[in-house]
DSSP file (Angstrom, degrees, kcal/mol; ACC not computed):
  #  RESIDUE AA STRUCTURE BP1 BP2  ACC     N-H-->O    O-->H-N    N-H-->O    O-->H-N    TCO  KAPPA ALPHA  PHI   PSI    X-CA   Y-CA   Z-CA
    1    1 A X              0   0    0      0, 0.0     2,-0.0     0, 0.0     0, 0.0   0.000 360.0 360.0 360.0 138.0  -27.5   -8.0  -30.7
    2    2 A X        -     0   0    0      1,-0.1     2,-0.2     0, 0.0     3,-0.0  -0.245 360.0 -94.2 -73.9 160.2  -26.6   -5.9  -27.6
    3    3 A X        -     0   0    0      1,-0.1     2,-0.5     2,-0.0    -1,-0.1  -0.527  35.0-118.0 -74.8 136.5  -23.4   -3.8  -27.2
    4    4 A X    >   -     0   0    0     -2,-0.2     3,-1.9     1,-0.1    -1,-0.1  -0.660  20.5-143.2 -72.1 120.6  -20.5   -5.5  -25.4
    5    5 A X  T 3  S+     0   0    0     -2,-0.5    -1,-0.1     1,-0.3    -2,-0.0   0.684  97.5  55.7 -64.5 -16.7  -20.0   -3.2  -22.3
    6    6 A X  T 3  S+     0   0    0      2,-0.1     9,-4.5     8,-0.1     2,-0.4   0.401  93.5  87.7 -94.9   3.6  -16.2   -3.7  -22.5
    7    7 A X  B <  S-A   14   0A   0     -3,-1.9     2,-0.3     7,-0.3     7,-0.2  -0.815  72.9-132.6-105.4 143.8  -16.0   -2.4  -26.0
    8    8 A X    >   -     0   0    0      5,-1.1     3,-0.5    -2,-0.4    -4,-0.1  -0.737  16.2-132.2 -89.9 139.9  -15.6    1.2  -27.1
    9    9 A X  T 3  S+     0   0    0     -2,-0.3    -1,-0.1     1,-0.2    -2,-0.0   0.854 105.7  43.0 -60.4 -36.2  -18.0    2.3  -29.9
   10   10 A X  T 3  S+     0   0    0      3,-0.0     2,-0.3    -3,-0.0    -1,-0.2   0.620 115.3  50.1 -89.6 -13.0  -15.2    3.9  -31.9
   11   11 A X    <   -     0   0    0     -3,-0.5    -3,-0.2     2,-0.2     4,-0.1  -0.881  64.7-143.8-124.3 155.1  -12.6    1.1  -31.5
   12   12 A X  S    S+     0   0    0     -2,-0.3     2,-0.2    -5,-0.1    -1,-0.1   0.572  79.3  93.2 -89.3 -10.1  -12.6   -2.6  -32.0
   13   13 A X  S    S-     0   0    0      1,-0.1    -5,-1.1    -6,-0.1    -2,-0.2  -0.501  88.2 -99.9 -80.0 151.4  -10.3   -3.0  -29.0
   14   14 A X  B     -A    7   0A   0     -7,-0.2     2,-0.6    -2,-0.2    -7,-0.3  -0.376  33.4-119.0 -67.0 149.9  -11.8   -3.6  -25.5
   15   15 A X        -     0   0    0     -9,-4.5    -1,-0.1    -4,-0.1     2,-0.0  -0.810  32.7-124.2 -90.5 123.3  -12.0   -0.6  -23.2
   16   16 A X        -     0   0    0     -2,-0.6     2,-0.4     1,-0.0    -1,-0.0  -0.294  14.5-142.5 -69.7 151.5   -9.8   -1.2  -20.1
   17   17 A X        -     0   0    0      2,-0.0     2,-0.3    -2,-0.0    -1,-0.0  -0.896  18.6-155.1-109.5 144.6  -11.3   -1.0  -16.6
   18   18 A X        -     0   0    0     -2,-0.4     2,-0.4     2,-0.0     0, 0.0  -0.912  12.8-160.1-125.2 147.3   -9.2    0.4  -13.8
   19   19 A X        -     0   0    0     -2,-0.3     2,-0.5     2,-0.0    -2,-0.0  -0.944  24.2-128.3-116.6 146.0   -9.0    0.2  -10.0
   20   20 A X        +     0   0    0     -2,-0.4     2,-0.4     2,-0.0    -2,-0.0  -0.814  28.2 177.3 -98.7 133.0   -7.3    2.8   -7.9
   21   21 A X        -     0   0    0     -2,-0.5     2,-0.5     2,-0.0    -2,-0.0  -0.999  21.8-140.2-134.5 135.7   -4.6    1.8   -5.4
   22   22 A X        -     0   0    0     -2,-0.4     2,-0.3     2,-0.0    -2,-0.0  -0.843  25.8-179.6 -95.9 128.5   -2.5    4.1   -3.2
   23   23 A X        +     0   0    0     -2,-0.5     2,-0.3     2,-0.0    27,-0.2  -0.882  30.7  66.9-124.5 159.5    1.1    3.1   -2.8
   24   24 A X  E    S-B   49   0B   0     25,-1.1    25,-2.5    -2,-0.3     2,-0.4  -0.953  81.8 -35.7 135.6-154.2    4.0    4.6   -0.8
   25   25 A X  E     -B   48   0B   0     -2,-0.3     2,-0.4    23,-0.2    23,-0.2  -0.904  44.2-175.4-114.6 135.9    4.9    5.1    2.8
   26   26 A X  E     -B   47   0B   0     21,-2.8    21,-2.6    -2,-0.4     2,-0.4  -0.998   2.1-179.2-131.0 129.7    2.6    5.9    5.6
   27   27 A X  E     -B   46   0B   0     -2,-0.4     2,-0.5    19,-0.2    19,-0.2  -0.994   2.9-176.4-128.8 125.3    3.6    6.7    9.2
   28   28 A X  E     -B   45   0B   0     17,-2.8    17,-2.3    -2,-0.4     2,-0.5  -0.986   2.9-171.8-124.7 125.9    1.1    7.4   11.9
   29   29 A X  E     -B   44   0B   0     -2,-0.5     2,-0.6    15,-0.2    15,-0.2  -0.973   2.0-169.1-117.8 125.4    2.1    8.3   15.4
   30   30 A X  E     -B   43   0B   0     13,-2.6    13,-2.0    -2,-0.5     2,-0.3  -0.932   5.8-161.6-117.9 109.2   -0.6    8.6   18.1
   31   31 A X  E     -B   42   0B   0     -2,-0.6     2,-0.4    11,-0.2    11,-0.2  -0.707   7.7-175.5 -88.6 139.8    0.4   10.2   21.4
   32   32 A X  E     -B   41   0B   0      9,-2.0     9,-3.4    -2,-0.3     2,-0.4  -0.984  22.0-134.7-135.1 124.5   -1.7    9.6   24.6
   33   33 A X  E     -B   40   0B   0     -2,-0.4     2,-0.3     7,-0.2     7,-0.2  -0.639  27.3-124.1 -76.6 126.1   -1.0   11.2   27.9
   34   34 A X    >   -     0   0    0      5,-2.6     3,-1.1    -2,-0.4     5,-0.1  -0.546  11.2-140.2 -74.9 134.9   -1.2    8.6   30.6
   35   35 A X  T 3  S+     0   0    0     -2,-0.3    -1,-0.1     1,-0.2    -2,-0.0   0.759  97.2  52.0 -69.2 -25.5   -3.7    9.7   33.3
   36   36 A X  T 3  S+     0   0    0      3,-0.0     2,-0.3     2,-0.0    -1,-0.2   0.470 121.5   6.6 -92.5  -1.2   -1.7    8.5   36.3
   37   37 A X  S <  S-     0   0    0     -3,-1.1    45,-0.0     2,-0.2     0, 0.0  -0.899  80.4 -94.4-158.5-174.4    1.6   10.3   35.3
   38   38 A X  S    S+     0   0    0     -2,-0.3     2,-0.1    -5,-0.1    -3,-0.1   0.222  82.2 119.6 -96.7  13.0    3.1   12.8   32.9
   39   39 A X        -     0   0    0     -5,-0.1    -5,-2.6    44,-0.1     2,-0.5  -0.414  57.1-137.4 -76.9 155.3    4.4   10.0   30.7
   40   40 A X  E     -BC  33  81B   0     41,-2.6    41,-3.0    -7,-0.2     2,-0.6  -0.960   2.6-146.4-118.0 129.4    3.2    9.7   27.1
   41   41 A X  E     -BC  32  80B   0     -9,-3.4    -9,-2.0    -2,-0.5     2,-0.5  -0.851  19.6-161.5 -92.2 119.0    2.2    6.5   25.4
   42   42 A X  E     -BC  31  79B   0     37,-3.8    37,-2.4    -2,-0.6     2,-0.5  -0.896   6.0-164.3-106.8 126.4    3.3    6.6   21.7
   43   43 A X  E     -BC  30  78B   0    -13,-2.0   -13,-2.6    -2,-0.5     2,-0.4  -0.946   8.1-163.3-108.8 127.0    1.7    4.2   19.2
   44   44 A X  E     -BC  29  77B   0     33,-3.5    33,-2.3    -2,-0.5     2,-0.4  -0.922   9.7-177.7-112.3 132.8    3.6    3.9   15.9
   45   45 A X  E     -BC  28  76B   0    -17,-2.3   -17,-2.8    -2,-0.4     2,-0.4  -0.989   7.3-178.3-128.8 123.3    2.0    2.4   12.7
   46   46 A X  E     +BC  27  75B   0     29,-3.0    29,-2.5    -2,-0.4     2,-0.4  -0.970   3.1 177.7-124.4 134.5    4.2    2.1    9.6
   47   47 A X  E     -BC  26  74B   0    -21,-2.6   -21,-2.8    -2,-0.4     2,-0.4  -0.999   5.3-174.9-138.7 135.6    3.2    0.8    6.2
   48   48 A X  E     +BC  25  73B   0     25,-2.9    25,-2.8    -2,-0.4     2,-0.3  -0.997   7.7 173.0-129.9 128.6    5.1    0.6    3.0
   49   49 A X  E     +BC  24  72B   0    -25,-2.5   -25,-1.1    -2,-0.4     2,-0.3  -0.984   4.2 162.9-134.9 149.1    3.7   -0.5   -0.3
   50   50 A X  E     - C   0  71B   0     21,-1.9    21,-2.6    -2,-0.3     2,-0.6  -0.971  44.8 -94.6-155.4 162.8    5.2   -0.6   -3.8
   51   51 A X  E     - C   0  70B   0     -2,-0.3    19,-0.2    19,-0.2     3,-0.1  -0.791  35.7-176.8 -85.6 119.9    4.8   -2.1   -7.2
   52   52 A X  E     -     0   0B   0     17,-2.9     2,-0.3    -2,-0.6    -1,-0.2   0.897  59.9 -26.9 -84.0 -44.6    7.0   -5.2   -7.4
   53   53 A X  E     - C   0  69B   0     16,-1.0    16,-3.1    14,-0.0     2,-0.5  -0.972  57.0-113.3-163.1 163.5    6.5   -6.2  -10.9
   54   54 A X  E     - C   0  68B   0     -2,-0.3     2,-0.4    14,-0.2    14,-0.2  -0.956  24.6-143.9-110.6 127.9    4.0   -6.1  -13.8
   55   55 A X  E     - C   0  67B   0     12,-3.2    12,-2.5    -2,-0.5     2,-0.4  -0.770  15.7-139.9 -88.7 132.3    2.3   -9.3  -15.0
   56   56 A X  E     + C   0  66B   0     -2,-0.4     2,-0.3    10,-0.2    10,-0.2  -0.775  29.0 166.4 -95.9 137.1    1.7   -9.4  -18.7
   57   57 A X  E     - C   0  65B   0      8,-2.9     8,-2.2    -2,-0.4     2,-0.4  -0.869  26.8-135.1-137.7 169.6   -1.5  -10.9  -20.0
   58   58 A X  E     - C   0  64B   0     -2,-0.3     2,-0.5     6,-0.2     3,-0.4  -1.000  11.8-143.6-131.5 134.9   -3.5  -11.1  -23.2
   59   59 A X  E >> S- C   0  63B   0      4,-3.0     4,-2.4    -2,-0.4     3,-2.0  -0.848  89.3  -8.0 -95.6 127.5   -7.3  -10.6  -23.6
   60   60 A X  T 34 S-     0   0    0     -2,-0.5    -1,-0.2     1,-0.3     0, 0.0   0.811 119.4 -76.7  53.9  33.0   -8.9  -12.9  -26.2
   61   61 A X  T 34 S+     0   0    0     -3,-0.4    -1,-0.3     2,-0.2     3,-0.1   0.711 130.5  68.2  54.5  24.1   -5.3  -14.0  -27.1
   62   62 A X  T <4 S+     0   0    0     -3,-2.0     2,-0.6     1,-0.2    -2,-0.2   0.620  78.5  66.0-136.1 -41.2   -5.0  -10.7  -29.0
   63   63 A X  E  <  -C   59   0B   0     -4,-2.4    -4,-3.0     2,-0.0    -1,-0.2  -0.825  68.1-146.0-103.0 117.2   -4.9   -7.6  -26.7
   64   64 A X  E     +C   58   0B   0     -2,-0.6     2,-0.3    -6,-0.2    -6,-0.2  -0.531  26.6 160.3 -80.2 143.2   -1.9   -7.2  -24.4
   65   65 A X  E     -C   57   0B   0     -8,-2.2    -8,-2.9    -2,-0.2     2,-0.4  -0.973  26.5-134.5-154.1 163.7   -2.3   -5.6  -21.0
   66   66 A X  E     -C   56   0B   0     -2,-0.3     2,-0.4   -10,-0.2   -10,-0.2  -0.939   5.8-159.0-125.4 144.9   -0.4   -5.5  -17.7
   67   67 A X  E     -C   55   0B   0    -12,-2.5   -12,-3.2    -2,-0.4     2,-0.2  -0.990  23.0-128.5-120.9 126.4   -1.5   -5.9  -14.1
   68   68 A X  E     -C   54   0B   0     -2,-0.4     2,-0.6   -14,-0.2   -14,-0.2  -0.512  10.5-144.1 -75.5 141.2    0.8   -4.6  -11.3
   69   69 A X  E     -C   53   0B   0    -16,-3.1   -17,-2.9    -2,-0.2   -16,-1.0  -0.931  20.8-155.2-101.3 122.4    1.7   -6.8   -8.4
   70   70 A X  E     -C   51   0B   0     -2,-0.6     2,-0.3   -19,-0.2   -19,-0.2  -0.847   5.4-155.8-107.3 130.8    1.8   -4.8   -5.2
   71   71 A X  E     -C   50   0B   0    -21,-2.6   -21,-1.9    -2,-0.5     2,-0.4  -0.785  12.2-171.0-100.2 148.6    3.8   -5.7   -2.2
   72   72 A X  E     -C   49   0B   0     -2,-0.3     2,-0.4   -23,-0.2   -23,-0.2  -0.996   9.5-177.5-143.6 133.7    2.9   -4.3    1.2
   73   73 A X  E     +C   48   0B   0    -25,-2.8   -25,-2.9    -2,-0.4     2,-0.3  -0.996   8.7 179.9-130.3 137.7    4.7   -4.5    4.6
   74   74 A X  E     +C   47   0B   0     -2,-0.4     2,-0.3   -27,-0.2   -27,-0.2  -0.989   5.4 174.7-139.6 147.4    3.2   -3.1    7.9
   75   75 A X  E     -C   46   0B   0    -29,-2.5   -29,-3.0    -2,-0.3     2,-0.4  -0.992   8.8-164.1-147.6 148.8    4.5   -2.9   11.4
   76   76 A X  E     +C   45   0B   0     -2,-0.3     2,-0.3   -31,-0.2   -31,-0.2  -0.982  12.0 171.6-134.2 150.1    3.2   -1.4   14.6
   77   77 A X  E     -C   44   0B   0    -33,-2.3   -33,-3.5    -2,-0.4     2,-0.3  -0.972  17.6-145.0-151.3 160.3    4.9   -0.6   17.9
   78   78 A X  E     -C   43   0B   0     -2,-0.3     2,-0.3   -35,-0.2   -35,-0.2  -0.958  14.3-179.6-131.8 151.3    4.3    1.2   21.1
   79   79 A X  E     -C   42   0B   0    -37,-2.4   -37,-3.8    -2,-0.3     2,-0.6  -0.994  20.8-141.4-149.5 141.1    6.6    3.1   23.4
   80   80 A X  E     -C   41   0B   0     -2,-0.3     2,-0.6   -39,-0.2   -39,-0.2  -0.934  16.8-159.4-107.4 117.3    6.2    5.0   26.7
   81   81 A X  E     -C   40   0B   0    -41,-3.0   -41,-2.6    -2,-0.6     3,-0.1  -0.850  14.5-137.9 -96.5 121.8    8.2    8.2   26.9
   82   82 A X    >   -     0   0    0     -2,-0.6     3,-2.7   -43,-0.2   -43,-0.1  -0.353  42.5 -70.2 -74.9 160.0    8.8    9.3   30.4
   83   83 A X  T 3  S+     0   0    0      1,-0.3    -1,-0.2    -2,-0.1   -44,-0.1  -0.257 123.5   9.5 -52.9 124.1    8.5   13.0   31.4
   84   84 A X  T 3  S+     0   0    0      1,-0.3    -1,-0.3    -3,-0.1     2,-0.2   0.340  99.3 129.1  87.5  -6.1   11.4   14.9   29.8
   85   85 A X    <   -     0   0    0     -3,-2.7     2,-0.4     1,-0.0    -1,-0.3  -0.496  51.4-137.1 -83.3 151.2   12.5   12.0   27.7
   86   86 A X        -     0   0    0     -2,-0.2     2,-0.4    -3,-0.1    -4,-0.1  -0.886  11.9-148.8-107.4 139.7   13.2   12.2   23.9
   87   87 A X        -     0   0    0     -2,-0.4     2,-0.5    -6,-0.1    -6,-0.0  -0.905   7.8-164.2-110.3 136.0   12.0    9.5   21.5
   88   88 A X        -     0   0    0     -2,-0.4     2,-0.6     2,-0.0    -2,-0.0  -0.979   6.5-154.0-121.8 125.5   13.9    8.7   18.3
   89   89 A X        -     0   0    0     -2,-0.5     2,-0.4     2,-0.0    -2,-0.0  -0.877  12.5-154.2 -99.8 121.8   12.3    6.7   15.6
   90   90 A X        -     0   0    0     -2,-0.6     2,-0.3     1,-0.0    -2,-0.0  -0.806  14.5-125.7 -99.0 134.0   14.9    4.8   13.5
   91   91 A X        -     0   0    0     -2,-0.4     2,-0.5     1,-0.0    -1,-0.0  -0.591  22.7-158.5 -77.1 136.6   14.0    3.9    9.9
   92   92 A X        -     0   0    0     -2,-0.3     2,-0.5     2,-0.0    -1,-0.0  -0.971   9.5-139.9-118.9 127.0   14.4    0.2    9.1
   93   93 A X        -     0   0    0     -2,-0.5     2,-0.5     2,-0.0    -2,-0.0  -0.753  19.8-171.9 -88.2 126.7   14.9   -0.9    5.5
   94   94 A X        -     0   0    0     -2,-0.5     2,-0.5     2,-0.0   -21,-0.0  -0.979   8.4-156.3-121.4 121.6   13.0   -4.1    4.7
   95   95 A X        -     0   0    0     -2,-0.5     2,-0.5     2,-0.0    -2,-0.0  -0.853  10.2-171.2 -98.1 130.8   13.5   -5.9    1.4
   96   96 A X        +     0   0    0     -2,-0.5     2,-0.5     2,-0.1   -25,-0.1  -0.979   8.3 178.7-124.7 121.4   10.7   -8.1    0.3
   97   97 A X        +     0   0    0     -2,-0.5     2,-0.3     2,-0.0    -2,-0.0  -0.951  30.4 122.6-122.3 110.6   11.1  -10.3   -2.7
   98   98 A X        -     0   0    0     -2,-0.5     2,-0.4     2,-0.0    -2,-0.1  -0.985  41.0-153.1-163.9 154.5    8.1  -12.4   -3.5
   99   99 A X        +     0   0    0     -2,-0.3     2,-0.5   -47,-0.0    -2,-0.0  -0.963  14.4 173.4-138.7 118.3    5.6  -13.1   -6.1
  100  100 A X              0   0    0     -2,-0.4    -2,-0.0     1,-0.1     0, 0.0  -0.860 360.0 360.0-128.8  96.1    2.1  -14.3   -5.4
  101  101 A X              0   0    0     -2,-0.5    -1,-0.1   -32,-0.1   -46,-0.0   0.515 360.0 360.0 -67.2 360.0   -0.2  -14.5   -8.4
């Protein structure tokens, strides 16, 4: 009989498989000088992701494991700053409560 690929040779427990996910805050600002003036077109992209909760499961009704549920919020905006103008980016707190299995 062949070896079960999810089993470790030295243990009778299954060997977990992992996926990599990046979480946190990302802000990207892209300035573009407008060709017809000295104004600057600013594009803002903001993304926030976090682990909301861990779902508990059992493999073969014996081995416990947890899967993280990740929430993600993203927004984009654009602004034209005129020559000599200052731009201020204000942080906005967004609370997200949701569970989507």
